[in-house]
N, C-alpha and C positions, 0 to 999 in steps of 0.2 A: 504493499499499499503505499510505502514511503516513494516509491517512484512516480505515484499519480502527482502531476504538476500542481501545486497548490498545498499539498500536504506538507504541514511542518514537522508534525511528531506524531508517533503510535505508540500506545501503551497497550500490550495485549496480557490478559490473563486467562491461560487455559483452564485454570481451576475454576474461575468464576465464569468462563465461556464468554468473555466482553473485551472489547477493543474501546480504548478512547482515543480518538483521532483528534487533532487540533489541526487546523487549517490556517494558513496564512491570511492575513486581512487582503479582501480583494480577491480572492481566489474565484475560480469557476466551475468548483468541483460539485457534481451532483451526489445524492445521495445513493441514485442507481448506478454511478460509476463505482463508488465504493463498494456497494453489493455485490456487483461484478466481480471486483478483484477479489473479495472473499471467496466467492463462488470459485474462480480459477485456481484459489490456492486450497480447494478443497474442503472448504468449510462452508456452512449453511447460514446466511445473515439472518439475523432476529429483527425485532423492533429497534427503533433509533431514538434516543433522546437527542434532540437537535437545536441549536441557535441559527436562526437564518433571517438575513436582512433583506428587504425588499420593499415593493409598495404596495399599502393595501389598496385592493380594489375590488368591485362588485361583479360577480359572475353569476348569471341566472338569478339575480336579486339574492344573492348570497356572498357574505365575506370570503375574499381570496387573497393570498400572498404572491404577488408576481416577483419571483426571486431575481434581485439585481444581477446583471450580466449572464443572464440565461434566459432559455424559453420555459423555464419550468414554474409553472401556477400551482400552487396547492390551495384546494378548497380549505378552509379553516371550520374546524368543530371547537365545542365547548368540552373541556376535560372535565371529569367527573369531580375532580380536586378543585377546580377554578371556577366555580360558579360566579356568572356576573363578568368574567374576564372578557369575553365574546362580545358583549353588549358594549361595554367600555371601549374596547378595540375599535369597533365600528364606528366610533366617532373620529376615528383617525383616517378615514377613506380618503383617498387621493396624496396620501403623505406617506414619507419611508419611514418604516417601522423597523425594530427587531424584536421576533418572536422566537420565546423559548417555548418548546413543546416536543410531542411525541409523534412518531411515524410508525404506524402497523408495517410489518413485513409483507403481511399477506396483501395479493393485488387485489384493487378494487373491481367491482362487476364491472363487465364491458371495457377492462383495460384503463379506466379512467385513473388519474392520480389518486392516491390515497390521500384523505383529509390529514390536515396537521392538527392534531388536538392541542389548542392553545392550553400553556400552564400560566404564562406570565408573557408580558411585552412592555417595549420601552419606545418611546418616540425621540431620537435624538434631536 
């Protein structure tokens, strides 16, 4: 994974079955690229906790995050532990935000992007 352009560091715990990947500011690495690298190394990628910068937009009347520097757009969903965050986040529609959340591994129906479950956010 260190060979992926934009990856700053990787810490792997085989005991926990987890990897912590730090990316350089301004990178254009996607979660799908990282998951593909994990598969190529013979492992099965799991859910991911992420911090993502982008522009808050509306897509089909619902909030979504257009990831800066890429074509990736994540529909946003409220996580069970962060009630009210999505309603608060919607006030920033059209603005740049940083979202901390969770991306499930299993593919969405019809190949649509998985919703990013919002835990927290900030508007720089």
